[in-house]
N, C-alpha and C positions, 0 to 999 in steps of 0.2 A: 312461484306458481300461487294463486291463490285459492283458498277454499271456498266454495260458494255456498255451501251448506253446510254447517257442523255436521260432523259426524254422527253426533249423539241425536241431534234432531231428524236424521236422514234414517237412523235405526229406528227411531220411535215412530216416523211416518210409514217405512216400511212394515212394521208389527202391526199398525192397526191400518193396513190394506188387504185385500182378499189375497192369502197366502198362494204360493206356485204352488203347483203338482208336485208330485213327490218324483218323477221323471226330471222334470226341471232342475228340482233340487238337487238331485243326483249329477245332474250335467254339470253343474255351476260347481259343487265340489269337486268333480273331475277336472274340469277346466283350472281351477285353481291348483289344484295340486301336482297336474302332470303336463301343462302347456305353457309356454313361454308368453309373456305378456296377457297374464288371466284379466288386468285391469280393462281390458277391451269388451269385457262382458257388458252389457246395458244394465244387469244386476234387476233385484226382484222387483224395485220400486219401480223402475221405467219400464219392465214388464207388465206391470200392472196396468200400466198406463196406456201401452202399446194395445192392451186384451180389450180395455176398456173402449178405445177408440174404435177398433175393429167391430164390437159388440153394437156400439152406439149407433156407427155409421151405416150398418148394414154392407159391409165390405164384402166380396165376394172373389176379388181377382187380388192379389198382392203384389208388387214388386221389390224386391229387396237388393238392396246394393251391399254387399258385404257381410258376408255367411257367418265367419270366424268357425266357433264350432257349435253353432245353431240353438243357441238359445233364445235369440230373438224371433227367429223362424219359426221355432217350435212354440214358442206363446201366444205368436200370432196364428199359428194353423189351431191351436185349440179354440182359439174363437171363431173360426171360418165355419160357414156350414160344412155339411158333407160334400158337398160338390165343390168346394171353393177351392182355390189354386193358387199356389205361391212360388213366385220363380224366384231362387236366389243366387245371386250372383258371387263366386269366391274364387281367387287367383291360386289360393294355397291348396293343394291337393290332399295332404297331410292334416289339415284341419276339417276341411272336407269329408275325409273319410269318418273321423269322429263324429262330425254330424249325422252323417248318414247312419250311424250305426245305434244312434240314441233315435233316430225317426224310425228306424226297424223294429223300434219295441214300442213306439206309439201308437194308438188308434188314428191320431190326426198326421201320421209322418206320410200316408199315399199322398196328401195334397200339396208336399212341398216337393218341387223340382230344381234340382242343383244343376247350373251352368257354369262349370269350370272353364276358367280361362280370363282374359282381362276385360273388367266389366265395359270399357266402351266397345271393345268389340262385339260383346252379347250385346248389349244395347243397340247397337245399330243393326244386329240381324234381326231384331224382334218385329214380328208383324205389328204394321201400323194398324189395322183395321180391328185389333183384340185390346182395346183400351182397360187400363186401371184404375180400380178404385182409391188405390193407396200406395204410396213408394215410400219405403222406410230406407232413408240412406244414411249409411255406417261406415264409410270406406275410407280410403287416401284422401287425405282433405287437399293435396292439392289440386286434386280433380273435380272436387265440388261443385264448381262454377259448367265444366263440362257434362257432369253428369245431370245438372240441372236441366241446360238446354237440352237435352235429349229424352229427359223424361216426361218433361213438362208439357208436350202434346200428344204424349200417351196416355195421360191424365184425364179423366172423363170432369167435366165442367161440375163444381161441387164438392171436388174430391181432394183429398190431404197429399200432400207429402210431409212427411217428418225426417227432419234433418238432426242426426243427432252430434253433441261435441261441438256446438257454435258458440260457446264460450270459453272452449277450450283452456280450463284453469285460469280463466281470467287474463289469458294472454293476448286475446284479442283487445284489451285495453292498451298495450304496449308492446306490439309485436315486432319481433325481432328474427323468428326463422321463416323459411319458406312456407311451411303449415300455418302460421299464424297469420302471416299476411294474405294466404290464400282463403281463409276463414274470413278474415276482415272483409277480403272481398267478396264472397259469396255472401255475406250478411248485407252488405251495401247493396249489393246487385238486387237481391231480393225486396228489400226495402223498397227501391224505387222502381219494381216492377209493376205497374198500373194493372196487370192481369191478375193478381194474387192479392190476397190480404193474409196477413202472417202475424203471429205472436212469439215472443221467445220465452219460454217458460225456463226457470231457475231449478231445473229438475235434474239433479247428476251432475252433469257436466254443460247443461244447457241444450234444451230441447227446441227446436225450432218447428211450429205449425203452418204449414203453407197452404192454405186454400186456394184452388183455381176459381175463378170467376165463372 
């Protein structure tokens, strides 16, 4: 595994970014103390990036694939307008329940709607006439390509897909496991798609911004 950004630099960058809310800090601490795989959290720096993107682009409607304990959803919901909406897909009812318990304590929690079940099924059930302004993709890597095919038509022109973990701790350079190969294929697919513009940021584990033309 490759450390993309030295921990000391990441810590410095986070310390010089707008701080997270107290409830987000509590959610992060709870997840690290009580949940398996706390590394699935996007963390403070990537959360600040998502909030900035929501603010800058005037997002009103967000689709999230991969809720976990709700850190990313709550981060983005805090930046949504009062009548904004975030639909989050999650397959694990236990982590979804943790997320909902924190949403219930937030003045922004009413903006978030959790859809339990396989994300592919949820995406196929969404109405095509209610497009999204931003899609955050952070779920099982093996299905990134399938998610991309389904969400791109749901995205308004000029809007963003934000895909997490696209550098996969450097394993995209020498893929071995199925998830490694899936991310290599996803990155290549987006790069070759003439209907979008994209840039890979070396934030945390690699974040790709994909703008639909």
